[in-house]
mmJSON file of the N, C-alpha and C atoms, coordinates in Angstrom:
{"data_MODEL":{"atom_site":{
"group_PDB":["ATOM","ATOM","ATOM","ATOM","ATOM","ATOM","ATOM","ATOM","ATOM","ATOM","ATOM","ATOM","ATOM","ATOM","ATOM","ATOM","ATOM","ATOM","ATOM","ATOM","ATOM","ATOM","ATOM","ATOM","ATOM","ATOM","ATOM","ATOM","ATOM","ATOM","ATOM","ATOM","ATOM","ATOM","ATOM","ATOM","ATOM","ATOM","ATOM","ATOM","ATOM","ATOM","ATOM","ATOM","ATOM","ATOM","ATOM","ATOM","ATOM","ATOM","ATOM","ATOM","ATOM","ATOM","ATOM","ATOM","ATOM","ATOM","ATOM","ATOM","ATOM","ATOM","ATOM","ATOM","ATOM","ATOM","ATOM","ATOM","ATOM","ATOM","ATOM","ATOM","ATOM","ATOM","ATOM","ATOM","ATOM","ATOM","ATOM","ATOM","ATOM","ATOM","ATOM","ATOM","ATOM","ATOM","ATOM","ATOM","ATOM","ATOM","ATOM","ATOM","ATOM","ATOM","ATOM","ATOM","ATOM","ATOM","ATOM","ATOM","ATOM","ATOM","ATOM","ATOM","ATOM","ATOM","ATOM","ATOM","ATOM","ATOM","ATOM","ATOM","ATOM","ATOM","ATOM","ATOM","ATOM","ATOM","ATOM","ATOM","ATOM","ATOM","ATOM","ATOM","ATOM","ATOM","ATOM","ATOM","ATOM","ATOM","ATOM","ATOM","ATOM","ATOM","ATOM","ATOM","ATOM","ATOM","ATOM","ATOM","ATOM","ATOM","ATOM","ATOM","ATOM","ATOM","ATOM","ATOM","ATOM","ATOM","ATOM","ATOM","ATOM","ATOM","ATOM","ATOM","ATOM","ATOM","ATOM","ATOM","ATOM","ATOM","ATOM","ATOM","ATOM","ATOM","ATOM","ATOM","ATOM","ATOM","ATOM","ATOM","ATOM","ATOM","ATOM","ATOM","ATOM","ATOM","ATOM","ATOM","ATOM","ATOM","ATOM","ATOM","ATOM","ATOM","ATOM","ATOM","ATOM","ATOM","ATOM","ATOM","ATOM","ATOM","ATOM","ATOM","ATOM","ATOM","ATOM","ATOM","ATOM","ATOM","ATOM","ATOM","ATOM","ATOM","ATOM","ATOM","ATOM","ATOM","ATOM","ATOM","ATOM","ATOM","ATOM","ATOM","ATOM","ATOM","ATOM","ATOM","ATOM","ATOM","ATOM","ATOM","ATOM"],
"id":[1,2,3,4,5,6,7,8,9,10,11,12,13,14,15,16,17,18,19,20,21,22,23,24,25,26,27,28,29,30,31,32,33,34,35,36,37,38,39,40,41,42,43,44,45,46,47,48,49,50,51,52,53,54,55,56,57,58,59,60,61,62,63,64,65,66,67,68,69,70,71,72,73,74,75,76,77,78,79,80,81,82,83,84,85,86,87,88,89,90,91,92,93,94,95,96,97,98,99,100,101,102,103,104,105,106,107,108,109,110,111,112,113,114,115,116,117,118,119,120,121,122,123,124,125,126,127,128,129,130,131,132,133,134,135,136,137,138,139,140,141,142,143,144,145,146,147,148,149,150,151,152,153,154,155,156,157,158,159,160,161,162,163,164,165,166,167,168,169,170,171,172,173,174,175,176,177,178,179,180,181,182,183,184,185,186,187,188,189,190,191,192,193,194,195,196,197,198,199,200,201,202,203,204,205,206,207,208,209,210,211,212,213,214,215,216,217,218,219,220,221,222,223,224,225],
"type_symbol":["N","C","C","N","C","C","N","C","C","N","C","C","N","C","C","N","C","C","N","C","C","N","C","C","N","C","C","N","C","C","N","C","C","N","C","C","N","C","C","N","C","C","N","C","C","N","C","C","N","C","C","N","C","C","N","C","C","N","C","C","N","C","C","N","C","C","N","C","C","N","C","C","N","C","C","N","C","C","N","C","C","N","C","C","N","C","C","N","C","C","N","C","C","N","C","C","N","C","C","N","C","C","N","C","C","N","C","C","N","C","C","N","C","C","N","C","C","N","C","C","N","C","C","N","C","C","N","C","C","N","C","C","N","C","C","N","C","C","N","C","C","N","C","C","N","C","C","N","C","C","N","C","C","N","C","C","N","C","C","N","C","C","N","C","C","N","C","C","N","C","C","N","C","C","N","C","C","N","C","C","N","C","C","N","C","C","N","C","C","N","C","C","N","C","C","N","C","C","N","C","C","N","C","C","N","C","C","N","C","C","N","C","C","N","C","C","N","C","C","N","C","C","N","C","C"],
"label_atom_id":["N","CA","C","N","CA","C","N","CA","C","N","CA","C","N","CA","C","N","CA","C","N","CA","C","N","CA","C","N","CA","C","N","CA","C","N","CA","C","N","CA","C","N","CA","C","N","CA","C","N","CA","C","N","CA","C","N","CA","C","N","CA","C","N","CA","C","N","CA","C","N","CA","C","N","CA","C","N","CA","C","N","CA","C","N","CA","C","N","CA","C","N","CA","C","N","CA","C","N","CA","C","N","CA","C","N","CA","C","N","CA","C","N","CA","C","N","CA","C","N","CA","C","N","CA","C","N","CA","C","N","CA","C","N","CA","C","N","CA","C","N","CA","C","N","CA","C","N","CA","C","N","CA","C","N","CA","C","N","CA","C","N","CA","C","N","CA","C","N","CA","C","N","CA","C","N","CA","C","N","CA","C","N","CA","C","N","CA","C","N","CA","C","N","CA","C","N","CA","C","N","CA","C","N","CA","C","N","CA","C","N","CA","C","N","CA","C","N","CA","C","N","CA","C","N","CA","C","N","CA","C","N","CA","C","N","CA","C","N","CA","C","N","CA","C","N","CA","C","N","CA","C","N","CA","C","N","CA","C","N","CA","C"],
"label_alt_id":[null,null,null,null,null,null,null,null,null,null,null,null,null,null,null,null,null,null,null,null,null,null,null,null,null,null,null,null,null,null,null,null,null,null,null,null,null,null,null,null,null,null,null,null,null,null,null,null,null,null,null,null,null,null,null,null,null,null,null,null,null,null,null,null,null,null,null,null,null,null,null,null,null,null,null,null,null,null,null,null,null,null,null,null,null,null,null,null,null,null,null,null,null,null,null,null,null,null,null,null,null,null,null,null,null,null,null,null,null,null,null,null,null,null,null,null,null,null,null,null,null,null,null,null,null,null,null,null,null,null,null,null,null,null,null,null,null,null,null,null,null,null,null,null,null,null,null,null,null,null,null,null,null,null,null,null,null,null,null,null,null,null,null,null,null,null,null,null,null,null,null,null,null,null,null,null,null,null,null,null,null,null,null,null,null,null,null,null,null,null,null,null,null,null,null,null,null,null,null,null,null,null,null,null,null,null,null,null,null,null,null,null,null,null,null,null,null,null,null,null,null,null,null,null,null],
"label_comp_id":["MET","MET","MET","TYR","TYR","TYR","THR","THR","THR","GLU","GLU","GLU","LYS","LYS","LYS","GLU","GLU","GLU","GLY","GLY","GLY","LEU","LEU","LEU","ARG","ARG","ARG","LEU","LEU","LEU","GLY","GLY","GLY","LEU","LEU","LEU","CYS","CYS","CYS","GLY","GLY","GLY","TRP","TRP","TRP","VAL","VAL","VAL","LYS","LYS","LYS","ASN","ASN","ASN","THR","THR","THR","ASN","ASN","ASN","LYS","LYS","LYS","GLY","GLY","GLY","THR","THR","THR","VAL","VAL","VAL","VAL","VAL","VAL","GLY","GLY","GLY","GLN","GLN","GLN","VAL","VAL","VAL","GLN","GLN","GLN","GLY","GLY","GLY","PRO","PRO","PRO","ALA","ALA","ALA","ASP","ASP","ASP","MET","MET","MET","ILE","ILE","ILE","CYS","CYS","CYS","GLU","GLU","GLU","MET","MET","MET","LYS","LYS","LYS","VAL","VAL","VAL","TRP","TRP","TRP","LEU","LEU","LEU","SER","SER","SER","LYS","LYS","LYS","GLU","GLU","GLU","GLY","GLY","GLY","SER","SER","SER","PRO","PRO","PRO","SER","SER","SER","CYS","CYS","CYS","ARG","ARG","ARG","ILE","ILE","ILE","THR","THR","THR","ARG","ARG","ARG","ALA","ALA","ALA","SER","SER","SER","PHE","PHE","PHE","SER","SER","SER","ASN","ASN","ASN","GLU","GLU","GLU","ARG","ARG","ARG","SER","SER","SER","ILE","ILE","ILE","ASP","ASP","ASP","LYS","LYS","LYS","VAL","VAL","VAL","GLU","GLU","GLU","LEU","LEU","LEU","PHE","PHE","PHE","GLY","GLY","GLY","PHE","PHE","PHE","LYS","LYS","LYS","THR","THR","THR","ARG","ARG","ARG","PHE","PHE","PHE"],
"label_asym_id":["A","A","A","A","A","A","A","A","A","A","A","A","A","A","A","A","A","A","A","A","A","A","A","A","A","A","A","A","A","A","A","A","A","A","A","A","A","A","A","A","A","A","A","A","A","A","A","A","A","A","A","A","A","A","A","A","A","A","A","A","A","A","A","A","A","A","A","A","A","A","A","A","A","A","A","A","A","A","A","A","A","A","A","A","A","A","A","A","A","A","A","A","A","A","A","A","A","A","A","A","A","A","A","A","A","A","A","A","A","A","A","A","A","A","A","A","A","A","A","A","A","A","A","A","A","A","A","A","A","A","A","A","A","A","A","A","A","A","A","A","A","A","A","A","A","A","A","A","A","A","A","A","A","A","A","A","A","A","A","A","A","A","A","A","A","A","A","A","A","A","A","A","A","A","A","A","A","A","A","A","A","A","A","A","A","A","A","A","A","A","A","A","A","A","A","A","A","A","A","A","A","A","A","A","A","A","A","A","A","A","A","A","A","A","A","A","A","A","A","A","A","A","A","A","A"],
"label_entity_id":["1","1","1","1","1","1","1","1","1","1","1","1","1","1","1","1","1","1","1","1","1","1","1","1","1","1","1","1","1","1","1","1","1","1","1","1","1","1","1","1","1","1","1","1","1","1","1","1","1","1","1","1","1","1","1","1","1","1","1","1","1","1","1","1","1","1","1","1","1","1","1","1","1","1","1","1","1","1","1","1","1","1","1","1","1","1","1","1","1","1","1","1","1","1","1","1","1","1","1","1","1","1","1","1","1","1","1","1","1","1","1","1","1","1","1","1","1","1","1","1","1","1","1","1","1","1","1","1","1","1","1","1","1","1","1","1","1","1","1","1","1","1","1","1","1","1","1","1","1","1","1","1","1","1","1","1","1","1","1","1","1","1","1","1","1","1","1","1","1","1","1","1","1","1","1","1","1","1","1","1","1","1","1","1","1","1","1","1","1","1","1","1","1","1","1","1","1","1","1","1","1","1","1","1","1","1","1","1","1","1","1","1","1","1","1","1","1","1","1","1","1","1","1","1","1"],
"label_seq_id":[1,1,1,2,2,2,3,3,3,4,4,4,5,5,5,6,6,6,7,7,7,8,8,8,9,9,9,10,10,10,11,11,11,12,12,12,13,13,13,14,14,14,15,15,15,16,16,16,17,17,17,18,18,18,19,19,19,20,20,20,21,21,21,22,22,22,23,23,23,24,24,24,25,25,25,26,26,26,27,27,27,28,28,28,29,29,29,30,30,30,31,31,31,32,32,32,33,33,33,34,34,34,35,35,35,36,36,36,37,37,37,38,38,38,39,39,39,40,40,40,41,41,41,42,42,42,43,43,43,44,44,44,45,45,45,46,46,46,47,47,47,48,48,48,49,49,49,50,50,50,51,51,51,52,52,52,53,53,53,54,54,54,55,55,55,56,56,56,57,57,57,58,58,58,59,59,59,60,60,60,61,61,61,62,62,62,63,63,63,64,64,64,65,65,65,66,66,66,67,67,67,68,68,68,69,69,69,70,70,70,71,71,71,72,72,72,73,73,73,74,74,74,75,75,75],
"pdbx_PDB_ins_code":[null,null,null,null,null,null,null,null,null,null,null,null,null,null,null,null,null,null,null,null,null,null,null,null,null,null,null,null,null,null,null,null,null,null,null,null,null,null,null,null,null,null,null,null,null,null,null,null,null,null,null,null,null,null,null,null,null,null,null,null,null,null,null,null,null,null,null,null,null,null,null,null,null,null,null,null,null,null,null,null,null,null,null,null,null,null,null,null,null,null,null,null,null,null,null,null,null,null,null,null,null,null,null,null,null,null,null,null,null,null,null,null,null,null,null,null,null,null,null,null,null,null,null,null,null,null,null,null,null,null,null,null,null,null,null,null,null,null,null,null,null,null,null,null,null,null,null,null,null,null,null,null,null,null,null,null,null,null,null,null,null,null,null,null,null,null,null,null,null,null,null,null,null,null,null,null,null,null,null,null,null,null,null,null,null,null,null,null,null,null,null,null,null,null,null,null,null,null,null,null,null,null,null,null,null,null,null,null,null,null,null,null,null,null,null,null,null,null,null,null,null,null,null,null,null],
"Cartn_x":[1.319,0.84,1.345,2.633,3.19,2.632,2.439,1.878,0.435,-0.309,-1.686,-1.727,-0.851,-0.792,-0.458,0.482,0.865,-0.286,-0.957,-2.109,-3.194,-3.477,-4.483,-4.031,-2.753,-2.219,-2.39,-2.23,-2.362,-3.803,-4.736,-6.147,-6.514,-5.787,-6.029,-6.912,-7.48,-8.256,-7.528,-7.64,-7.032,-6.65,-5.739,-5.28,-3.883,-3.19,-1.883,-1.829,-0.993,-0.858,0.541,1.17,2.455,2.194,3.035,2.883,3.864,3.669,4.582,5.939,6.026,7.279,8.132,7.678,8.422,8.173,7.078,6.718,5.447,5.058,3.827,2.969,1.674,0.721,-0.349,-1.061,-2.131,-2.81,-3.715,-4.463,-4.635,-4.431,-4.538,-5.399,-6.304,-7.158,-7.183,-7.296,-7.374,-6.847,-6.636,-6.119,-4.746,-4.545,-3.315,-2.055,-2.078,-0.879,-0.559,-1.58,-1.355,-0.894,-1.412,-0.96,0.509,0.889,2.295,3.175,2.727,3.482,3.603,2.515,2.516,3.485,3.528,4.449,5.901,6.193,7.552,7.871,6.948,7.158,7.391,6.567,6.713,8.04,8.5,9.735,11.0,10.934,12.142,12.228,11.085,11.105,10.467,9.173,8.468,8.521,8.15,8.176,9.616,9.837,11.205,11.99,11.335,12.049,12.136,11.6,11.602,12.91,13.171,14.324,13.777,13.824,13.254,14.347,14.149,15.102,14.517,13.2,12.531,11.074,10.513,9.079,8.491,7.388,6.726,5.256,4.764,3.359,2.716,1.563,0.923,-0.584,-1.204,-2.668,-3.199,-2.457,-2.896,-3.961,-4.98,-6.039,-6.731,-7.381,-8.153,-9.556,-10.086,-11.47,-12.19,-13.514,-14.309,-14.458,-14.615,-14.709,-14.14,-13.709,-13.087,-14.081,-13.567,-14.389,-14.138,-13.121,-12.759,-12.947,-13.046,-13.223,-12.242,-11.575,-10.579,-9.3,-8.353,-7.092,-6.778,-6.644,-6.5,-5.26,-4.797,-3.779,-4.49,-4.324,-4.945,-3.93,-4.453,-3.582,-3.925],
"Cartn_y":[-10.143,-11.005,-10.512,-10.167,-9.706,-8.343,-7.482,-6.156,-6.283,-7.162,-7.421,-7.911,-8.835,-9.388,-8.294,-7.411,-6.338,-5.338,-5.012,-4.116,-4.673,-5.939,-6.588,-6.633,-6.91,-6.945,-5.603,-4.531,-3.188,-2.7,-3.508,-3.132,-2.084,-2.067,-1.08,-1.642,-0.746,-1.109,-0.556,-1.251,-0.729,-1.791,-1.425,-2.329,-1.94,-2.881,-2.655,-3.413,-2.913,-3.556,-3.319,-4.365,-4.235,-3.698,-2.771,-2.216,-2.872,-2.639,-3.158,-2.481,-1.335,-0.582,-1.043,-2.069,-2.565,-1.772,-1.026,-0.25,-0.814,-0.245,-0.66,0.581,0.466,1.538,0.993,1.881,1.411,2.528,2.131,3.06,2.413,3.201,2.695,3.654,3.101,3.893,3.269,4.119,3.642,4.691,4.3,5.241,5.783,7.074,7.75,7.072,6.619,5.997,4.673,3.93,2.66,2.905,3.957,4.309,4.698,5.425,5.802,4.557,3.577,2.316,1.612,1.619,0.966,1.677,2.986,3.735,3.423,3.298,2.923,1.527,0.588,-0.781,-0.804,-0.059,-0.013,0.627,1.602,2.324,1.568,0.783,0.16,-1.347,-2.025,-3.488,-4.085,-3.964,-4.515,-6.025,-6.574,-8.022,-8.523,-9.774,-10.303,-10.215,-10.358,-10.374,-9.003,-7.973,-6.66,-5.917,-4.953,-4.079,-2.659,-2.025,-0.693,0.341,1.164,2.235,3.597,3.686,4.945,4.662,5.415,5.325,6.725,6.836,8.126,7.963,8.822,8.776,10.102,10.031,11.25,11.191,12.309,12.422,12.051,12.394,12.088,13.081,12.561,13.415,12.708,13.486,12.924,12.597,11.504,11.125,10.846,11.002,10.775,9.294,8.481,7.03,6.329,5.1,4.364,4.155,4.221,4.052,2.691,1.996,0.679,-0.351,-1.6,-2.666,-3.783,-4.265,-5.315,-4.765,-5.639,-5.253,-6.297,-5.872,-6.812,-6.518,-7.54,-7.397,-7.475,-6.453,-6.446,-6.911,-7.524,-8.027,-7.41],
"Cartn_z":[-3.065,-2.006,-0.642,-0.552,0.721,1.112,0.121,0.391,0.851,0.219,0.623,2.071,2.403,3.763,4.782,4.441,5.348,5.523,4.438,4.52,5.422,5.288,6.136,7.589,7.811,9.173,9.87,9.105,9.665,9.716,9.226,9.253,8.217,7.107,6.058,4.959,4.188,3.008,1.793,0.67,-0.54,-1.532,-2.42,-3.466,-3.927,-4.517,-5.133,-6.454,-7.351,-8.659,-9.197,-9.707,-10.393,-11.791,-12.241,-13.577,-14.54,-15.813,-16.836,-16.77,-16.089,-15.974,-14.795,-14.081,-12.935,-11.665,-11.656,-10.475,-9.867,-8.752,-8.088,-7.874,-8.174,-7.905,-6.982,-6.328,-5.463,-4.725,-3.878,-3.042,-1.678,-0.631,0.736,1.548,2.345,3.218,4.606,5.608,6.982,7.936,9.192,10.188,9.784,10.019,9.597,10.13,11.372,11.933,11.25,10.856,10.16,8.725,8.104,6.758,6.803,7.831,8.009,8.132,8.905,9.034,7.686,6.919,5.61,4.668,4.706,3.866,4.218,5.488,5.906,5.397,5.554,5.093,3.581,2.834,1.382,0.967,1.724,1.398,1.765,2.836,3.383,3.205,3.276,3.3,2.055,1.918,0.759,0.714,-0.426,-0.634,-0.649,-0.248,-0.177,-1.489,-2.617,-3.895,-4.561,-3.926,-4.565,-4.318,-5.179,-5.042,-5.02,-3.881,-3.721,-3.965,-4.98,-5.256,-4.899,-4.892,-4.584,-4.271,-3.361,-3.058,-3.153,-3.844,-4.027,-3.686,-2.839,-2.43,-2.828,-3.484,-3.966,-3.774,-4.042,-3.952,-2.576,-1.532,-0.179,0.265,0.937,1.465,2.616,3.461,4.568,4.084,4.603,4.292,5.6,5.588,6.792,7.113,6.086,6.276,5.05,5.249,4.143,3.011,1.802,0.609,-0.051,0.431,-0.089,0.999,0.606,1.58,1.284,2.329,2.161,1.572,1.333,0.712,-0.346,-1.586,-2.698,-3.533,-4.202,-5.232,-6.564,-7.378,-8.707,-9.731,-10.804,-11.865,-13.188],
"occupancy":[1.0,1.0,1.0,1.0,1.0,1.0,1.0,1.0,1.0,1.0,1.0,1.0,1.0,1.0,1.0,1.0,1.0,1.0,1.0,1.0,1.0,1.0,1.0,1.0,1.0,1.0,1.0,1.0,1.0,1.0,1.0,1.0,1.0,1.0,1.0,1.0,1.0,1.0,1.0,1.0,1.0,1.0,1.0,1.0,1.0,1.0,1.0,1.0,1.0,1.0,1.0,1.0,1.0,1.0,1.0,1.0,1.0,1.0,1.0,1.0,1.0,1.0,1.0,1.0,1.0,1.0,1.0,1.0,1.0,1.0,1.0,1.0,1.0,1.0,1.0,1.0,1.0,1.0,1.0,1.0,1.0,1.0,1.0,1.0,1.0,1.0,1.0,1.0,1.0,1.0,1.0,1.0,1.0,1.0,1.0,1.0,1.0,1.0,1.0,1.0,1.0,1.0,1.0,1.0,1.0,1.0,1.0,1.0,1.0,1.0,1.0,1.0,1.0,1.0,1.0,1.0,1.0,1.0,1.0,1.0,1.0,1.0,1.0,1.0,1.0,1.0,1.0,1.0,1.0,1.0,1.0,1.0,1.0,1.0,1.0,1.0,1.0,1.0,1.0,1.0,1.0,1.0,1.0,1.0,1.0,1.0,1.0,1.0,1.0,1.0,1.0,1.0,1.0,1.0,1.0,1.0,1.0,1.0,1.0,1.0,1.0,1.0,1.0,1.0,1.0,1.0,1.0,1.0,1.0,1.0,1.0,1.0,1.0,1.0,1.0,1.0,1.0,1.0,1.0,1.0,1.0,1.0,1.0,1.0,1.0,1.0,1.0,1.0,1.0,1.0,1.0,1.0,1.0,1.0,1.0,1.0,1.0,1.0,1.0,1.0,1.0,1.0,1.0,1.0,1.0,1.0,1.0,1.0,1.0,1.0,1.0,1.0,1.0,1.0,1.0,1.0,1.0,1.0,1.0,1.0,1.0,1.0,1.0,1.0,1.0],
"B_iso_or_equiv":[0.0,0.0,0.0,0.0,0.0,0.0,0.0,0.0,0.0,0.0,0.0,0.0,0.0,0.0,0.0,0.0,0.0,0.0,0.0,0.0,0.0,0.0,0.0,0.0,0.0,0.0,0.0,0.0,0.0,0.0,0.0,0.0,0.0,0.0,0.0,0.0,0.0,0.0,0.0,0.0,0.0,0.0,0.0,0.0,0.0,0.0,0.0,0.0,0.0,0.0,0.0,0.0,0.0,0.0,0.0,0.0,0.0,0.0,0.0,0.0,0.0,0.0,0.0,0.0,0.0,0.0,0.0,0.0,0.0,0.0,0.0,0.0,0.0,0.0,0.0,0.0,0.0,0.0,0.0,0.0,0.0,0.0,0.0,0.0,0.0,0.0,0.0,0.0,0.0,0.0,0.0,0.0,0.0,0.0,0.0,0.0,0.0,0.0,0.0,0.0,0.0,0.0,0.0,0.0,0.0,0.0,0.0,0.0,0.0,0.0,0.0,0.0,0.0,0.0,0.0,0.0,0.0,0.0,0.0,0.0,0.0,0.0,0.0,0.0,0.0,0.0,0.0,0.0,0.0,0.0,0.0,0.0,0.0,0.0,0.0,0.0,0.0,0.0,0.0,0.0,0.0,0.0,0.0,0.0,0.0,0.0,0.0,0.0,0.0,0.0,0.0,0.0,0.0,0.0,0.0,0.0,0.0,0.0,0.0,0.0,0.0,0.0,0.0,0.0,0.0,0.0,0.0,0.0,0.0,0.0,0.0,0.0,0.0,0.0,0.0,0.0,0.0,0.0,0.0,0.0,0.0,0.0,0.0,0.0,0.0,0.0,0.0,0.0,0.0,0.0,0.0,0.0,0.0,0.0,0.0,0.0,0.0,0.0,0.0,0.0,0.0,0.0,0.0,0.0,0.0,0.0,0.0,0.0,0.0,0.0,0.0,0.0,0.0,0.0,0.0,0.0,0.0,0.0,0.0,0.0,0.0,0.0,0.0,0.0,0.0],
"pdbx_formal_charge":[null,null,null,null,null,null,null,null,null,null,null,null,null,null,null,null,null,null,null,null,null,null,null,null,null,null,null,null,null,null,null,null,null,null,null,null,null,null,null,null,null,null,null,null,null,null,null,null,null,null,null,null,null,null,null,null,null,null,null,null,null,null,null,null,null,null,null,null,null,null,null,null,null,null,null,null,null,null,null,null,null,null,null,null,null,null,null,null,null,null,null,null,null,null,null,null,null,null,null,null,null,null,null,null,null,null,null,null,null,null,null,null,null,null,null,null,null,null,null,null,null,null,null,null,null,null,null,null,null,null,null,null,null,null,null,null,null,null,null,null,null,null,null,null,null,null,null,null,null,null,null,null,null,null,null,null,null,null,null,null,null,null,null,null,null,null,null,null,null,null,null,null,null,null,null,null,null,null,null,null,null,null,null,null,null,null,null,null,null,null,null,null,null,null,null,null,null,null,null,null,null,null,null,null,null,null,null,null,null,null,null,null,null,null,null,null,null,null,null,null,null,null,null,null,null],
"auth_seq_id":[1,1,1,2,2,2,3,3,3,4,4,4,5,5,5,6,6,6,7,7,7,8,8,8,9,9,9,10,10,10,11,11,11,12,12,12,13,13,13,14,14,14,15,15,15,16,16,16,17,17,17,18,18,18,19,19,19,20,20,20,21,21,21,22,22,22,23,23,23,24,24,24,25,25,25,26,26,26,27,27,27,28,28,28,29,29,29,30,30,30,31,31,31,32,32,32,33,33,33,34,34,34,35,35,35,36,36,36,37,37,37,38,38,38,39,39,39,40,40,40,41,41,41,42,42,42,43,43,43,44,44,44,45,45,45,46,46,46,47,47,47,48,48,48,49,49,49,50,50,50,51,51,51,52,52,52,53,53,53,54,54,54,55,55,55,56,56,56,57,57,57,58,58,58,59,59,59,60,60,60,61,61,61,62,62,62,63,63,63,64,64,64,65,65,65,66,66,66,67,67,67,68,68,68,69,69,69,70,70,70,71,71,71,72,72,72,73,73,73,74,74,74,75,75,75],
"auth_comp_id":["MET","MET","MET","TYR","TYR","TYR","THR","THR","THR","GLU","GLU","GLU","LYS","LYS","LYS","GLU","GLU","GLU","GLY","GLY","GLY","LEU","LEU","LEU","ARG","ARG","ARG","LEU","LEU","LEU","GLY","GLY","GLY","LEU","LEU","LEU","CYS","CYS","CYS","GLY","GLY","GLY","TRP","TRP","TRP","VAL","VAL","VAL","LYS","LYS","LYS","ASN","ASN","ASN","THR","THR","THR","ASN","ASN","ASN","LYS","LYS","LYS","GLY","GLY","GLY","THR","THR","THR","VAL","VAL","VAL","VAL","VAL","VAL","GLY","GLY","GLY","GLN","GLN","GLN","VAL","VAL","VAL","GLN","GLN","GLN","GLY","GLY","GLY","PRO","PRO","PRO","ALA","ALA","ALA","ASP","ASP","ASP","MET","MET","MET","ILE","ILE","ILE","CYS","CYS","CYS","GLU","GLU","GLU","MET","MET","MET","LYS","LYS","LYS","VAL","VAL","VAL","TRP","TRP","TRP","LEU","LEU","LEU","SER","SER","SER","LYS","LYS","LYS","GLU","GLU","GLU","GLY","GLY","GLY","SER","SER","SER","PRO","PRO","PRO","SER","SER","SER","CYS","CYS","CYS","ARG","ARG","ARG","ILE","ILE","ILE","THR","THR","THR","ARG","ARG","ARG","ALA","ALA","ALA","SER","SER","SER","PHE","PHE","PHE","SER","SER","SER","ASN","ASN","ASN","GLU","GLU","GLU","ARG","ARG","ARG","SER","SER","SER","ILE","ILE","ILE","ASP","ASP","ASP","LYS","LYS","LYS","VAL","VAL","VAL","GLU","GLU","GLU","LEU","LEU","LEU","PHE","PHE","PHE","GLY","GLY","GLY","PHE","PHE","PHE","LYS","LYS","LYS","THR","THR","THR","ARG","ARG","ARG","PHE","PHE","PHE"],
"auth_asym_id":["A","A","A","A","A","A","A","A","A","A","A","A","A","A","A","A","A","A","A","A","A","A","A","A","A","A","A","A","A","A","A","A","A","A","A","A","A","A","A","A","A","A","A","A","A","A","A","A","A","A","A","A","A","A","A","A","A","A","A","A","A","A","A","A","A","A","A","A","A","A","A","A","A","A","A","A","A","A","A","A","A","A","A","A","A","A","A","A","A","A","A","A","A","A","A","A","A","A","A","A","A","A","A","A","A","A","A","A","A","A","A","A","A","A","A","A","A","A","A","A","A","A","A","A","A","A","A","A","A","A","A","A","A","A","A","A","A","A","A","A","A","A","A","A","A","A","A","A","A","A","A","A","A","A","A","A","A","A","A","A","A","A","A","A","A","A","A","A","A","A","A","A","A","A","A","A","A","A","A","A","A","A","A","A","A","A","A","A","A","A","A","A","A","A","A","A","A","A","A","A","A","A","A","A","A","A","A","A","A","A","A","A","A","A","A","A","A","A","A","A","A","A","A","A","A"],
"auth_atom_id":["N","CA","C","N","CA","C","N","CA","C","N","CA","C","N","CA","C","N","CA","C","N","CA","C","N","CA","C","N","CA","C","N","CA","C","N","CA","C","N","CA","C","N","CA","C","N","CA","C","N","CA","C","N","CA","C","N","CA","C","N","CA","C","N","CA","C","N","CA","C","N","CA","C","N","CA","C","N","CA","C","N","CA","C","N","CA","C","N","CA","C","N","CA","C","N","CA","C","N","CA","C","N","CA","C","N","CA","C","N","CA","C","N","CA","C","N","CA","C","N","CA","C","N","CA","C","N","CA","C","N","CA","C","N","CA","C","N","CA","C","N","CA","C","N","CA","C","N","CA","C","N","CA","C","N","CA","C","N","CA","C","N","CA","C","N","CA","C","N","CA","C","N","CA","C","N","CA","C","N","CA","C","N","CA","C","N","CA","C","N","CA","C","N","CA","C","N","CA","C","N","CA","C","N","CA","C","N","CA","C","N","CA","C","N","CA","C","N","CA","C","N","CA","C","N","CA","C","N","CA","C","N","CA","C","N","CA","C","N","CA","C","N","CA","C","N","CA","C","N","CA","C","N","CA","C","N","CA","C","N","CA","C"],
"pdbx_PDB_model_num":[1,1,1,1,1,1,1,1,1,1,1,1,1,1,1,1,1,1,1,1,1,1,1,1,1,1,1,1,1,1,1,1,1,1,1,1,1,1,1,1,1,1,1,1,1,1,1,1,1,1,1,1,1,1,1,1,1,1,1,1,1,1,1,1,1,1,1,1,1,1,1,1,1,1,1,1,1,1,1,1,1,1,1,1,1,1,1,1,1,1,1,1,1,1,1,1,1,1,1,1,1,1,1,1,1,1,1,1,1,1,1,1,1,1,1,1,1,1,1,1,1,1,1,1,1,1,1,1,1,1,1,1,1,1,1,1,1,1,1,1,1,1,1,1,1,1,1,1,1,1,1,1,1,1,1,1,1,1,1,1,1,1,1,1,1,1,1,1,1,1,1,1,1,1,1,1,1,1,1,1,1,1,1,1,1,1,1,1,1,1,1,1,1,1,1,1,1,1,1,1,1,1,1,1,1,1,1,1,1,1,1,1,1,1,1,1,1,1,1,1,1,1,1,1,1]
}}}
């Protein structure tokens, strides 16, 4: 819920999902500077009840236009 709210605040599109392993996966699209802000937030702050020990971002690439719409939490 908090990640979704932060993504929307930054004007990003994408999704996040908690895994059974206690991790979070997702996809984020939008302006590079806002994605950078989101990565910092995910790495340093996150949801109030989370415990961040490591953040890993992969499969990064540039796109011409967003392929997702809105920002959702998947279950």
